[in-house]
Residue frames relative to the residue before (quaternion, step in Angstrom):
aa qw qx qy qz dx dy dz
M 1.0000 0.0000 0.0000 0.0000 0.00 0.00 0.00
G 0.2623 -0.7400 0.5942 0.1745 3.56 -1.05 0.77
K 0.6464 -0.5221 0.3818 0.4046 3.46 -1.31 0.03
A 0.0488 -0.7692 0.6361 0.0375 3.51 -1.29 0.51
F 0.1853 -0.7859 0.5820 0.0966 3.58 -1.22 0.53
L 0.2138 -0.7188 0.6457 0.1438 3.50 -1.21 0.69
I 0.0960 -0.7913 0.6036 0.0159 3.56 -0.74 1.15
L 0.2051 -0.7784 0.5776 0.1352 3.61 -0.70 0.96
A 0.6723 -0.5271 0.3491 0.3850 3.55 -1.26 0.44
D 0.6713 0.4911 -0.3007 0.4666 3.61 1.15 -0.51
G 0.6271 -0.5725 0.3168 0.4227 3.61 1.34 0.12
T 0.4894 0.6627 -0.4328 0.3661 3.56 1.26 -0.09
V 0.1263 -0.8049 0.5789 0.0321 3.55 -0.96 0.96
F 0.1242 -0.7682 0.6262 0.0481 3.56 -0.99 0.99
E 0.2075 -0.7905 0.5645 0.1156 3.58 -0.79 0.96
G 0.1289 0.7956 -0.5834 0.0999 3.59 -0.88 0.89
E 0.5938 -0.5480 0.4370 0.3951 3.56 -1.22 -0.57
A 0.5089 -0.6573 0.4793 0.2816 3.53 -1.15 0.76
I 0.0473 0.7444 -0.6660 0.0078 3.54 -1.08 0.77
G 0.7313 0.3739 -0.2836 0.4950 3.56 -1.21 0.29
A 0.7644 -0.2830 0.2519 0.5217 3.53 -1.12 -0.74
T 0.3424 -0.7272 0.5510 0.2244 3.56 -1.23 0.38
G 0.4166 0.6645 -0.5310 0.3208 3.58 -1.19 0.56
S 0.4938 -0.6154 0.4941 0.3652 3.58 -1.03 -0.79
T 0.0286 0.7817 -0.6221 0.0320 3.55 -1.15 0.71
I 0.2222 -0.7670 0.5943 0.0954 3.53 -1.14 0.83
G 0.1845 0.7785 -0.5879 0.1195 3.59 -0.98 0.77
E 0.5916 -0.5182 0.4560 0.4166 3.55 -1.35 -0.04
T 0.2970 -0.7954 0.5064 0.1506 3.56 -0.48 1.23
V 0.0506 0.8092 -0.5782 0.0915 3.56 -0.64 1.16
F 0.2561 -0.7679 0.5528 0.1979 3.58 -1.19 0.17
T 0.1648 -0.7685 0.6096 0.1031 3.56 -1.16 0.63
T 0.3472 -0.7871 0.4820 0.1659 3.57 -0.86 0.96
G 0.3594 0.7586 -0.4808 0.2532 3.62 1.21 0.21
M 0.3644 -0.7306 0.5473 0.1841 3.56 -0.99 1.00
T 0.7733 0.0948 -0.0736 0.6225 3.53 1.32 -0.34
G 0.6310 0.5506 -0.3671 0.4048 3.59 -1.20 0.06
Y 0.2871 0.7806 -0.5228 0.1868 3.61 0.97 0.51
L 0.6082 0.5469 -0.3600 0.4487 3.59 1.15 -0.57
E 0.6416 0.5138 -0.3153 0.4742 3.57 1.05 -0.84
T 0.6169 0.5515 -0.3303 0.4541 3.57 1.08 -0.79
L 0.7031 0.4890 -0.2650 0.4431 3.53 0.80 -1.08
T 0.7623 0.3616 -0.1918 0.5014 3.61 1.10 -0.61
D 0.4742 0.6459 -0.4502 0.3940 3.60 1.27 0.23
P 0.4197 -0.7307 0.4777 0.2486 3.63 -0.61 1.10
S 0.5562 0.6281 -0.3921 0.3774 3.60 1.16 -0.41
Y 0.6521 0.5108 -0.3124 0.4650 3.59 1.23 -0.34
Y 0.2835 0.7781 -0.5075 0.2380 3.57 1.25 0.29
G 0.8325 0.2353 -0.1645 0.4739 3.59 -0.94 0.89
Q 0.6855 0.4976 -0.2721 0.4565 3.57 1.29 -0.07
I 0.3156 -0.6633 0.6402 0.2247 3.56 -1.27 0.59
V 0.1924 -0.8430 0.4991 0.0567 3.55 -0.42 1.28
T 0.1653 -0.7770 0.6019 0.0815 3.57 -0.86 0.95
Q 0.2682 -0.7388 0.5982 0.1565 3.58 -0.87 1.00
T 0.3291 -0.7487 0.5387 0.2024 3.62 -0.66 1.04
F 0.5935 0.5414 -0.3790 0.4593 3.65 1.09 -0.57
P 0.4865 -0.7486 0.3600 0.2708 3.60 -0.58 1.09
L 0.7678 0.2947 -0.1642 0.5447 3.65 0.95 -0.76
I 0.0222 0.7995 -0.5950 0.0789 3.53 -0.64 1.15
G 0.7420 0.3936 -0.3098 0.4455 3.56 -1.09 0.85
N 0.4203 0.7580 -0.4340 0.2457 3.59 1.27 0.03
Y 0.7503 0.2950 -0.2338 0.5435 3.64 1.17 -0.37
G 0.5499 -0.6829 0.3638 0.3144 3.58 1.25 0.59
V 0.6477 -0.5054 0.4226 0.3826 3.51 -1.26 -0.62
I 0.0528 -0.7942 0.6030 -0.0531 3.52 -0.72 1.20
P 0.3068 -0.8057 0.4670 0.1966 3.66 0.02 1.16
E 0.5918 0.5845 -0.3661 0.4174 3.59 1.10 -0.61
D 0.6957 0.4806 -0.2793 0.4550 3.59 1.16 -0.45
F 0.4266 0.7201 -0.4558 0.3028 3.61 1.30 0.00
E 0.3436 -0.7329 0.5467 0.2143 3.60 -1.11 0.62
S 0.7673 0.0433 -0.0927 0.6331 3.58 1.27 0.00
T 0.6901 -0.5281 0.3196 0.3778 3.56 -1.25 0.08
R 0.8010 0.1463 -0.0966 0.5724 3.62 1.20 -0.05
S 0.5437 -0.5777 0.4812 0.3729 3.56 -1.33 -0.08
W 0.2412 -0.8027 0.5347 0.1078 3.56 -1.08 0.79
V 0.5247 0.6620 -0.4271 0.3225 3.60 1.19 -0.24
K 0.4726 -0.6657 0.4938 0.2995 3.59 -1.16 0.54
G 0.7885 -0.0887 0.0547 0.6061 3.54 1.21 -0.46
Y 0.2358 -0.7835 0.5670 0.0946 3.61 -1.22 0.35
I 0.1089 -0.7994 0.5906 -0.0138 3.50 -0.98 1.07
V 0.0482 0.7929 -0.6029 0.0747 3.57 -0.87 1.02
R 0.5166 -0.6268 0.4796 0.3318 3.54 -1.16 0.47
E 0.7954 -0.0366 0.0776 0.5999 3.56 0.78 -1.04
L 0.2415 -0.7762 0.5751 0.0921 3.52 -0.81 1.12
C 0.2733 -0.7427 0.5844 0.1796 3.65 -0.76 0.99
D 0.1369 -0.8111 0.5653 0.0617 3.58 -0.68 1.08
I 0.6896 0.3444 -0.2847 0.5699 3.58 1.27 0.19
P 0.0835 -0.8358 0.5418 0.0287 3.65 0.36 1.20
S 0.1543 -0.7733 0.6086 0.0882 3.56 -1.28 0.56
N 0.4450 0.6478 -0.5335 0.3126 3.55 -0.39 1.25
F 0.5009 -0.6995 0.4057 0.3087 3.54 -0.80 0.92
R 0.6717 0.4848 -0.2933 0.4772 3.59 1.23 -0.35
C 0.4716 0.7285 -0.3980 0.2975 3.59 1.31 -0.21
D 0.2536 -0.7774 0.5573 0.1440 3.61 -0.87 0.91
Y 0.7682 -0.1550 0.1405 0.6051 3.58 0.99 -0.87
T 0.6831 -0.5176 0.3459 0.3819 3.55 -1.37 0.08
L 0.6264 -0.5320 0.4246 0.3798 3.52 -1.34 0.36
D 0.6135 0.5414 -0.3536 0.4533 3.60 1.01 -0.72
G 0.6511 0.5170 -0.3044 0.4649 3.53 1.01 -0.85
F 0.6137 0.5291 -0.3359 0.4802 3.61 1.10 -0.70
L 0.6656 0.5205 -0.3018 0.4416 3.61 0.87 -0.93
K 0.6609 0.4969 -0.3005 0.4753 3.52 1.06 -0.83
K 0.6493 0.5369 -0.2962 0.4499 3.53 1.03 -0.90
Q 0.7256 0.4113 -0.2140 0.5085 3.54 1.07 -0.83
N 0.4039 -0.7356 0.4499 0.3054 3.60 1.34 0.01
I 0.3467 0.7307 -0.4942 0.3188 3.60 1.04 0.86
I 0.2821 -0.7498 0.5766 0.1606 3.57 -0.65 1.11
A 0.0504 0.8258 -0.5538 0.0939 3.61 -0.70 1.04
I 0.2383 -0.7539 0.6047 0.0957 3.51 -1.38 0.39
C 0.0278 -0.7832 0.6205 0.0288 3.58 -1.08 0.70
G 0.7041 0.4845 -0.3240 0.4057 3.54 -1.28 0.19
I 0.5755 0.5529 -0.4263 0.4258 3.62 1.12 0.32
D 0.5888 -0.5803 0.4350 0.3568 3.52 -1.31 0.25
T 0.1865 -0.8321 0.5147 0.0893 3.57 0.14 1.30
R 0.5773 0.5679 -0.3868 0.4412 3.59 1.13 -0.47
A 0.6702 0.4810 -0.3010 0.4784 3.59 0.94 -0.88
L 0.6337 0.5313 -0.3293 0.4557 3.58 1.02 -0.79
T 0.6620 0.5116 -0.3065 0.4540 3.57 0.92 -0.94
K 0.6446 0.5272 -0.3199 0.4519 3.54 1.01 -0.87
R 0.6444 0.5187 -0.3241 0.4590 3.56 1.01 -0.76
L 0.6657 0.4922 -0.2973 0.4757 3.58 1.01 -0.83
R 0.6291 0.5195 -0.3420 0.4663 3.57 1.02 -0.68
E 0.7136 0.4608 -0.2604 0.4589 3.60 0.94 -0.87
S 0.7724 0.3476 -0.1810 0.4997 3.59 0.93 -0.91
G 0.4900 -0.6175 0.4597 0.4089 3.59 1.15 -0.56
V 0.6792 -0.4701 0.3698 0.4253 3.49 -1.36 0.36
M 0.0262 0.8001 -0.5982 0.0364 3.57 -0.96 0.88
N 0.5826 -0.5765 0.4384 0.3689 3.53 -1.22 0.39
G 0.0278 -0.7944 0.6067 -0.0083 3.54 -1.19 0.62
M 0.2196 -0.7516 0.6068 0.1366 3.52 -1.38 0.22
I 0.2046 -0.7276 0.6410 0.1338 3.55 -1.13 0.84
V 0.0423 -0.8008 0.5973 -0.0092 3.56 -0.76 1.05
S 0.1343 0.7735 -0.6072 0.1223 3.58 -0.91 0.97
G 0.6725 0.5100 -0.3593 0.3981 3.53 -1.31 0.04
S 0.8518 -0.1720 0.0940 0.4858 3.60 -1.17 -0.58
E 0.6209 0.5651 -0.3695 0.3984 3.63 1.06 -0.53
V 0.7715 0.2792 -0.1702 0.5457 3.62 1.17 -0.40
D 0.2180 0.8188 -0.5048 0.1648 3.57 1.15 0.56
E 0.6805 0.4888 -0.2875 0.4640 3.54 1.13 -0.71
G 0.5255 -0.6853 0.3787 0.3329 3.61 1.27 -0.07
T 0.7171 0.3335 -0.2641 0.5521 3.56 1.26 0.19
I 0.1461 -0.7850 0.5998 0.0527 3.55 -1.29 0.37
N 0.2688 -0.7416 0.5975 0.1441 3.51 -1.21 0.76
P 0.3221 -0.8052 0.4616 0.1865 3.57 -0.11 1.32
E 0.5611 0.6256 -0.3801 0.3864 3.61 1.12 -0.68
K 0.5893 0.6036 -0.3389 0.4166 3.58 1.13 -0.70
Y 0.7970 0.3472 -0.1570 0.4686 3.59 1.01 -0.74
L 0.4958 0.7266 -0.4056 0.2485 3.59 1.21 -0.47
Q 0.6428 0.5249 -0.3473 0.4366 3.63 0.87 -0.74
E 0.6625 0.4964 -0.2939 0.4778 3.55 1.00 -0.86
I 0.6445 0.5303 -0.3112 0.4545 3.55 0.97 -0.88
R 0.7262 0.4658 -0.2572 0.4354 3.56 0.81 -1.00
S 0.6613 0.5162 -0.2917 0.4595 3.58 1.18 -0.52
Y 0.5178 0.6538 -0.4286 0.3475 3.63 1.20 -0.20
K 0.0169 0.7850 -0.6174 0.0494 3.54 -1.08 0.86
I 0.3987 -0.6919 0.5451 0.2554 3.55 -1.00 0.81
E 0.0882 0.8040 -0.5811 0.0900 3.59 -0.63 1.08
N 0.8367 0.1508 -0.1309 0.5099 3.58 -1.24 0.56
A 0.1304 0.8542 -0.4936 0.0989 3.53 1.11 0.84
V 0.6737 0.4856 -0.3120 0.4614 3.64 0.77 -0.97
K 0.6737 0.4884 -0.3117 0.4588 3.58 0.81 -0.93
S 0.6584 0.5446 -0.3131 0.4145 3.59 1.02 -0.75
V 0.7086 0.4337 -0.2688 0.4874 3.66 1.10 -0.50
Q 0.5162 0.6430 -0.4110 0.3887 3.58 1.28 0.04
V 0.3927 0.6906 -0.5141 0.3233 3.62 0.54 1.19
H 0.6960 0.3836 -0.2952 0.5304 3.61 1.20 0.02
S 0.5925 -0.6405 0.3861 0.2992 3.47 -1.18 0.68
G 0.4169 -0.7000 0.4754 0.3319 3.53 1.17 -0.56
V 0.6003 0.5459 -0.3647 0.4568 3.58 1.24 -0.13
L 0.5130 -0.6547 0.4597 0.3113 3.53 -0.95 0.89
G 0.5094 0.6244 -0.4759 0.3524 3.57 -1.01 0.80
A 0.7604 -0.3647 0.2561 0.4725 3.55 -1.29 -0.18
G 0.2882 -0.7607 0.5599 0.1573 3.55 -0.98 0.85
P 0.7340 -0.4612 0.2790 0.4132 3.58 -1.27 0.13
L 0.6909 0.4339 -0.2864 0.5024 3.54 1.28 -0.35
G 0.5810 -0.6206 0.3644 0.3802 3.51 1.27 0.23
E 0.5172 0.6253 -0.4117 0.4148 3.56 1.34 0.11
G 0.2360 -0.8128 0.5145 0.1374 3.61 -0.07 1.22
I 0.2321 -0.7049 0.6456 0.1800 3.53 -1.22 0.57
A 0.3737 -0.7881 0.4444 0.2041 3.54 -0.43 1.20
E 0.1306 -0.7579 0.6343 0.0795 3.47 -1.24 0.68
D 0.3404 -0.7745 0.4924 0.2045 3.53 -0.64 1.09
A 0.6977 -0.5029 0.3044 0.4095 3.55 -1.24 0.46
S 0.6516 0.5285 -0.3390 0.4258 3.60 0.88 -0.82
A 0.6560 0.4972 -0.3182 0.4703 3.58 1.03 -0.78
A 0.6424 0.5337 -0.3285 0.4410 3.56 1.01 -0.81
G 0.6474 0.5190 -0.2999 0.4707 3.54 1.08 -0.79
A 0.6579 0.5133 -0.2986 0.4633 3.55 1.06 -0.83
R 0.5541 0.6435 -0.3904 0.3556 3.52 1.12 -0.65
G 0.7091 0.4904 -0.2716 0.4276 3.57 0.94 -0.85
R 0.5420 0.6290 -0.4217 0.3644 3.62 1.12 -0.22
L 0.4848 -0.7164 0.4421 0.2371 3.50 -1.16 0.75
S 0.8075 0.1867 -0.0700 0.5552 3.60 1.21 -0.48
P 0.5654 -0.2518 -0.7853 0.0128 1.50 -1.91 1.60
S 0.3962 -0.7066 0.5377 0.2337 3.54 -1.19 0.55
I 0.0892 -0.8190 0.5668 -0.0054 3.52 -0.63 1.23
C 0.2383 -0.7229 0.6302 0.1530 3.53 -1.06 0.85
L 0.1878 -0.7816 0.5908 0.0698 3.55 -0.66 1.16
W 0.1801 -0.7923 0.5767 0.0854 3.60 -0.29 1.21
D 0.1926 -0.8510 0.4864 0.0462 3.52 -0.20 1.36
F 0.0342 -0.8006 0.5973 -0.0344 3.52 -0.56 1.34
G 0.7077 -0.2585 0.1905 0.6293 3.54 1.44 0.16
A 0.1169 0.8700 -0.4698 0.0936 3.56 1.14 0.81
K 0.3786 -0.6587 0.5949 0.2624 3.47 -1.24 0.70
A 0.5895 -0.6355 0.3710 0.3333 3.55 -0.92 0.96
N 0.6376 0.5673 -0.3487 0.3873 3.61 1.00 -0.72
I 0.5064 0.6120 -0.4433 0.4154 3.65 1.19 -0.27
Q 0.6787 0.4899 -0.2715 0.4750 3.54 0.93 -1.01
R 0.6311 0.5507 -0.3215 0.4417 3.54 1.03 -0.86
E 0.6721 0.5051 -0.2956 0.4536 3.57 0.91 -0.99
L 0.6404 0.5135 -0.3249 0.4698 3.61 1.01 -0.74
E 0.6957 0.4853 -0.2741 0.4531 3.56 0.87 -0.95
K 0.5824 0.5748 -0.3694 0.4404 3.58 1.15 -0.60
R 0.7111 0.4345 -0.2289 0.5032 3.54 1.21 -0.67
G 0.6466 -0.5817 0.3024 0.3901 3.56 1.21 0.49
C 0.4562 0.6974 -0.4444 0.3285 3.55 1.25 0.17
H 0.3193 -0.6764 0.6272 0.2169 3.52 -1.29 0.62
V 0.1201 -0.8431 0.5238 0.0221 3.59 -0.34 1.23
T 0.0825 -0.7706 0.6310 0.0338 3.51 -0.97 0.99
V 0.2196 -0.8095 0.5323 0.1152 3.57 -0.52 1.12
V 0.0558 -0.7783 0.6244 0.0351 3.56 -0.92 0.93
S 0.5373 -0.6547 0.4349 0.3057 3.57 -1.11 0.69
S 0.7096 -0.4872 0.3217 0.3944 3.52 -1.31 0.29
D 0.6843 0.4827 -0.2792 0.4699 3.57 1.08 -0.61
A 0.3986 0.6941 -0.5045 0.3239 3.65 1.21 0.21
T 0.3714 -0.7175 0.5520 0.2063 3.56 -1.19 0.65
A 0.6541 -0.4714 0.3952 0.4401 3.59 -1.24 0.21
Q 0.6328 0.5404 -0.3266 0.4481 3.57 0.97 -0.75
D 0.6206 0.5456 -0.3257 0.4594 3.57 1.04 -0.86
I 0.6933 0.4894 -0.2548 0.4636 3.52 0.91 -1.06
L 0.6577 0.5022 -0.3096 0.4684 3.61 0.88 -0.86
A 0.6106 0.5586 -0.3517 0.4376 3.60 1.07 -0.66
L 0.6259 0.5335 -0.3329 0.4613 3.59 1.18 -0.42
N 0.2541 -0.8040 0.4910 0.2190 3.58 1.31 -0.38
P 0.1419 0.8324 -0.5225 0.1184 3.58 0.75 1.03
D 0.4597 -0.6490 0.5144 0.3207 3.55 -1.20 0.47
G 0.8044 0.0269 -0.0058 0.5934 3.59 1.22 -0.50
I 0.2471 -0.7620 0.5771 0.1589 3.55 -1.19 0.47
M 0.1722 -0.7797 0.5965 0.0807 3.57 -0.87 0.97
L 0.1985 -0.7642 0.6059 0.0971 3.57 -0.73 1.10
S 0.2979 -0.8118 0.4800 0.1478 3.61 -0.35 1.21
N 0.6199 -0.4857 0.4674 0.4017 3.44 -1.50 -0.01
G 0.1018 0.7898 -0.6032 0.0457 3.58 -1.28 -0.01
P 0.5896 -0.6224 0.4013 0.3224 3.58 -1.31 0.18
G 0.7552 0.4933 -0.2802 0.3284 3.48 -1.43 -0.03
D 0.6949 -0.4471 0.3747 0.4205 3.48 -1.44 -0.15
P 0.4260 -0.7268 0.4597 0.2810 3.66 -0.50 0.99
A 0.6565 0.5523 -0.3104 0.4094 3.59 0.99 -0.84
E 0.5382 0.6404 -0.3830 0.3918 3.55 1.33 -0.36
N 0.6950 0.5106 -0.2410 0.4453 3.56 1.19 -0.76
V 0.0395 -0.8634 0.5029 0.0053 3.53 0.74 1.11
G 0.6716 0.5128 -0.2990 0.4433 3.60 0.96 -0.91
I 0.6562 0.5144 -0.3120 0.4555 3.55 0.97 -0.86
I 0.6362 0.5494 -0.2989 0.4518 3.54 1.03 -0.99
S 0.6399 0.5410 -0.3097 0.4494 3.56 1.06 -0.81
E 0.6596 0.5002 -0.2895 0.4805 3.53 1.10 -0.90
I 0.6202 0.5337 -0.3380 0.4651 3.62 1.01 -0.77
K 0.6414 0.5331 -0.3291 0.4429 3.57 0.98 -0.86
K 0.6028 0.5475 -0.3542 0.4598 3.59 1.06 -0.70
I 0.6512 0.5140 -0.3167 0.4599 3.59 0.96 -0.87
C 0.6685 0.5090 -0.2881 0.4593 3.54 0.99 -0.94
D 0.6357 0.5492 -0.3332 0.4281 3.57 0.96 -0.82
M 0.5908 0.5460 -0.3647 0.4688 3.58 1.18 -0.49
G 0.1723 -0.8611 0.4618 0.1248 3.56 1.09 -0.81
S 0.6151 0.5969 -0.3289 0.3965 3.57 1.22 0.33
I 0.7115 0.4099 -0.2410 0.5174 3.61 1.16 -0.55
P 0.4506 -0.6936 0.4929 0.2700 3.62 -0.75 0.97
V 0.1199 -0.7929 0.5975 0.0030 3.52 -0.99 0.99
F 0.0549 -0.7688 0.6371 0.0040 3.54 -1.06 0.94
G 0.0754 -0.8247 0.5602 0.0190 3.60 -0.64 1.05
I 0.1194 -0.7907 0.5975 0.0596 3.58 -1.07 0.77
C 0.8586 0.0134 -0.0375 0.5111 3.61 -0.95 0.95
L 0.8230 0.0685 -0.0432 0.5622 3.68 -0.41 -1.07
G 0.6160 0.5417 -0.3371 0.4621 3.59 1.11 -0.73
H 0.5970 0.5528 -0.3308 0.4781 3.58 1.12 -0.72
Q 0.6974 0.4868 -0.2666 0.4533 3.55 0.84 -1.05
M 0.6927 0.4688 -0.2849 0.4682 3.62 0.86 -0.93
L 0.5928 0.5413 -0.3618 0.4739 3.59 1.11 -0.64
A 0.6488 0.5221 -0.2995 0.4655 3.57 0.96 -0.87
L 0.6569 0.4948 -0.3066 0.4792 3.60 0.95 -0.84
A 0.6370 0.5271 -0.3172 0.4644 3.58 1.03 -0.77
R 0.7284 0.4058 -0.2330 0.5006 3.59 1.15 -0.52
G 0.6939 -0.5344 0.2552 0.4096 3.55 1.23 0.43
C 0.5046 0.6462 -0.4264 0.3821 3.57 1.27 0.11
K 0.3722 -0.6967 0.5645 0.2397 3.55 -1.35 0.07
T 0.1835 -0.7486 0.6227 0.1350 3.64 -1.20 0.53
S 0.0496 -0.7726 0.6316 0.0419 3.52 -1.30 0.43
K 0.5412 -0.6283 0.4530 0.3274 3.62 -1.21 0.48
L 0.3999 -0.6987 0.5507 0.2203 3.51 -1.05 0.90
K 0.6577 -0.5261 0.3676 0.3945 3.57 -1.23 0.52
Y 0.8200 -0.0572 0.0450 0.5677 3.60 0.77 -0.89
G 0.5401 -0.6805 0.3723 0.3265 3.58 1.21 0.32
H 0.3919 -0.6620 0.5851 0.2566 3.54 -1.46 -0.04
R 0.1893 0.7732 -0.5808 0.1705 3.55 -0.50 1.22
G 0.6038 0.5412 -0.4112 0.4164 3.56 -0.70 1.12
G 0.5322 -0.6541 0.4568 0.2834 3.56 -1.31 0.04
N 0.6892 0.4997 -0.2785 0.4446 3.63 1.13 0.34
H 0.3898 0.7407 -0.4674 0.2844 3.57 1.07 0.68
P 0.3138 -0.7747 0.5224 0.1688 3.58 -0.60 1.10
C 0.0168 0.7851 -0.6189 0.0171 3.63 -0.86 0.92
K 0.2891 -0.7895 0.5290 0.1152 3.49 -0.95 0.99
D 0.3904 -0.6961 0.5621 0.2170 3.56 -0.98 1.00
T 0.3772 -0.7612 0.4873 0.2021 3.58 -0.64 1.19
Q 0.6390 0.5276 -0.3518 0.4354 3.64 1.15 -0.31
N 0.8333 0.1767 -0.0954 0.5151 3.62 0.73 -0.95
G 0.5128 -0.6968 0.3932 0.3114 3.60 1.23 0.08
R 0.4810 0.6802 -0.4357 0.3409 3.55 1.28 0.12
V 0.2720 -0.7483 0.5790 0.1755 3.57 -1.02 0.68
Y 0.1374 -0.7797 0.6097 0.0380 3.52 -0.91 1.04
I 0.3583 -0.6900 0.5845 0.2320 3.57 -1.17 0.72
T 0.0774 -0.8511 0.5183 -0.0326 3.55 -0.65 1.16
S 0.4277 -0.6430 0.5715 0.2775 3.51 -1.33 0.42
Q 0.0203 0.8208 -0.5690 0.0465 3.63 -0.82 0.94
N 0.0664 0.7654 -0.6396 0.0274 3.52 -1.35 0.46
H 0.4605 0.6736 -0.4649 0.3436 3.54 0.09 1.26
G 0.2702 -0.7731 0.5533 0.1519 3.57 -1.13 0.62
Y 0.7123 0.3701 -0.2406 0.5457 3.59 1.32 -0.01
A 0.0960 -0.7898 0.6030 0.0583 3.61 -1.18 0.43
V 0.5256 -0.6041 0.5005 0.3291 3.49 -1.35 0.43
E 0.4136 -0.7130 0.5027 0.2604 3.57 -0.85 0.94
K 0.5078 -0.6857 0.4503 0.2630 3.56 -0.78 1.13
D 0.6926 0.4991 -0.2778 0.4404 3.59 0.87 -0.93
S 0.6665 0.5193 -0.3136 0.4333 3.56 1.19 -0.35
L 0.4878 0.6835 -0.4384 0.3204 3.63 1.25 -0.11
P 0.3910 -0.7182 0.5284 0.2284 3.63 -0.79 0.97
S 0.7090 -0.4822 0.2997 0.4184 3.60 -1.24 0.28
F 0.7080 0.4572 -0.2725 0.4640 3.62 1.09 -0.56
A 0.6394 0.4692 -0.3187 0.5192 3.57 1.37 0.17
K 0.0820 -0.8213 0.5646 -0.0059 3.56 -0.33 1.26
M 0.4248 -0.6975 0.5153 0.2598 3.55 -0.89 0.99
S 0.1884 -0.8199 0.5336 0.0863 3.64 -0.59 1.08
F 0.7782 0.1058 -0.0589 0.6163 3.55 1.21 -0.53
F 0.0066 -0.7823 0.6202 0.0581 3.57 -1.20 0.49
N 0.5423 -0.6376 0.4458 0.3173 3.56 -1.18 0.61
V 0.4342 -0.7265 0.4702 0.2503 3.55 -0.69 1.07
N 0.6343 0.5630 -0.3250 0.4183 3.59 1.10 -0.67
D 0.8487 0.0553 0.0068 0.5260 3.58 0.76 -0.99
E 0.4837 -0.7273 0.3794 0.3053 3.56 1.38 0.25
T 0.3595 0.7259 -0.5062 0.2959 3.58 1.19 0.44
V 0.6158 -0.5557 0.4228 0.3651 3.57 -1.30 0.45
E 0.0872 -0.8162 0.5707 0.0219 3.57 -0.81 1.06
G 0.8023 0.0650 -0.0273 0.5927 3.58 1.21 -0.23
I 0.0728 -0.7863 0.6126 0.0350 3.55 -1.16 0.67
T 0.1199 -0.7459 0.6502 0.0810 3.57 -1.04 0.83
Y 0.2657 -0.7768 0.5573 0.1239 3.55 -0.87 1.01
T 0.3163 -0.8037 0.4774 0.1615 3.59 -0.53 1.10
D 0.6860 0.4938 -0.2888 0.4497 3.66 1.14 -0.41
I 0.7669 0.1767 -0.1226 0.6047 3.60 1.24 -0.28
P 0.5422 -0.6145 0.4515 0.3530 3.61 -1.19 0.39
A 0.4381 0.6835 -0.4540 0.3672 3.62 0.33 1.25
F 0.0825 0.7666 -0.6349 0.0487 3.51 -1.14 0.73
S 0.0756 -0.8100 0.5811 0.0228 3.61 -1.16 0.41
V 0.1548 -0.7793 0.5999 0.0939 3.54 -1.27 0.46
Q 0.4786 -0.6850 0.4747 0.2765 3.54 -1.08 0.68
F 0.6815 0.4688 -0.2730 0.4912 3.58 1.16 -0.59
H 0.5490 -0.6434 0.4510 0.2849 3.55 -1.36 -0.03
P 0.1720 -0.8207 0.5321 0.1174 3.64 -0.08 1.11
E 0.5946 0.5521 -0.3623 0.4586 3.60 1.25 -0.24
A 0.0185 0.9077 -0.4183 0.0277 3.51 1.43 -0.29
C 0.2977 0.6921 -0.6147 0.2334 3.52 -0.27 1.26
G 0.5208 -0.3888 -0.7497 0.1244 1.60 -0.94 2.26
G 0.8946 -0.2233 0.0917 0.3760 3.44 -1.07 1.11
P 0.6091 -0.0485 -0.7615 -0.2163 1.53 -2.49 0.16
H 0.4761 -0.7127 0.4706 0.2096 3.54 -1.33 0.50
D 0.2638 0.8285 -0.4680 0.1580 3.56 1.33 0.30
T 0.7905 0.3212 -0.1630 0.4954 3.62 0.94 -0.77
N 0.2861 0.7857 -0.4997 0.2261 3.54 1.17 0.48
F 0.5378 0.6398 -0.3874 0.3890 3.59 1.24 -0.39
L 0.5440 0.6371 -0.4125 0.3578 3.61 1.12 -0.42
F 0.5810 0.5532 -0.3842 0.4570 3.60 1.16 -0.42
D 0.6224 0.5130 -0.3197 0.4972 3.58 1.11 -0.77
D 0.6349 0.5049 -0.3511 0.4676 3.66 0.92 -0.69
F 0.6323 0.5134 -0.3500 0.4627 3.64 1.00 -0.66
I 0.6522 0.5012 -0.3257 0.4661 3.59 0.93 -0.78
K 0.6454 0.5011 -0.3257 0.4757 3.62 1.01 -0.75
M 0.6267 0.5242 -0.3452 0.4618 3.60 1.02 -0.67
I 0.6407 0.5117 -0.3263 0.4704 3.57 1.04 -0.76
A 0.6379 0.5249 -0.3201 0.4637 3.57 0.99 -0.89
S 0.6537 0.5100 -0.2986 0.4726 3.57 0.95 -0.91
S 0.6702 0.5118 -0.2946 0.4496 3.58 0.92 -0.84
K 0.6962 0.4584 -0.2620 0.4863 3.53 1.15 -0.68
G 0.4472 -0.7313 0.4093 0.3126 3.51 1.39 -0.12
G 0.7545 0.2593 -0.1896 0.5723 3.52 1.23 0.50
K 0.6378 -0.5370 0.3905 0.3903 3.51 -1.28 0.04
S 0.4190 -0.7109 0.5117 0.2392 3.53 -0.93 0.90
N 0.5180 -0.6362 0.4723 0.3223 3.56 -1.25 0.27
A 0.3584 0.7495 -0.4898 0.2644 3.56 1.22 0.23
S 0.5128 -0.6309 0.4860 0.3205 3.50 -1.12 0.67
E 0.4701 -0.6727 0.4864 0.3000 3.58 -1.02 0.64
């Protein structure tokens, strides 16, 4: 391993060792607190444009398992870990995490104090950063001033459009990394009811898996689909997926979602970015969080029964509580900072959550929300759906 450096926009420099590909990369530096699920993190399109820091110290211990991927490739701009395991131990493992990073051309760094980095991001807020390795640091030193202007000028733009390179359908991807589909899901695929349109803004594969486990026939449409395109499919329900970037940037998509909502007849379920854009379509506002919510240990409280669920999250923006209209009721809130984590709309059959009920990897506390969606569809149709219980 050669040397590598992480340079933050405030001039802070961390020295470590190069892993993955070598060179330089700039992104929005964020941290995730997940103790497991690093493969899902690396292949989640919501991380587009970001350099991801794992707060858990040892990463790579179960290697690379393509069946656990959430899309057909990695979307991160860079990767930061404290300690990289180069001898993984798992019966499902195909190869090492370092091998994956090289194959995906992801520039990464290990051996830095990720605790100190996370503390700085928590205190200062998310900031841009650059990982530099290879020929640029052969002498073992670096002048951060040389890079600061370029680092500070970086901005994530056209995020949703940029991740629209995969079909969203389970199966072999362009890199040959298959996404496994179990027999029950394959059998459910052929059923006619309920029919769900999955509006793909950068969807995690497990959203589709969870719907198909419940007997749904899922049709995936791309982010540039219009309300007319979706209505032509005559779906029983519409799923608004997760995805990357600033939700307010997607003016055209929000306009099309509003058209669906104005009809008020088709049940809608939104997750993460889908939750935010649904809220914007209904007159709410969104704003950027100081350092976001990323990881698998975020407590959210149900406003109806008072129960707290542990959730998986990955987002940098949130719906502003004070902007909710009278017909939008907050269904969940974050116990840590009281931000909006769920909305139920009383005037149309629609609800959404900021967290990930499909949670791979875990926790699965809120998986029941998919069942609630199926029940809403059945109620809307005026009869019982054919979904498996």
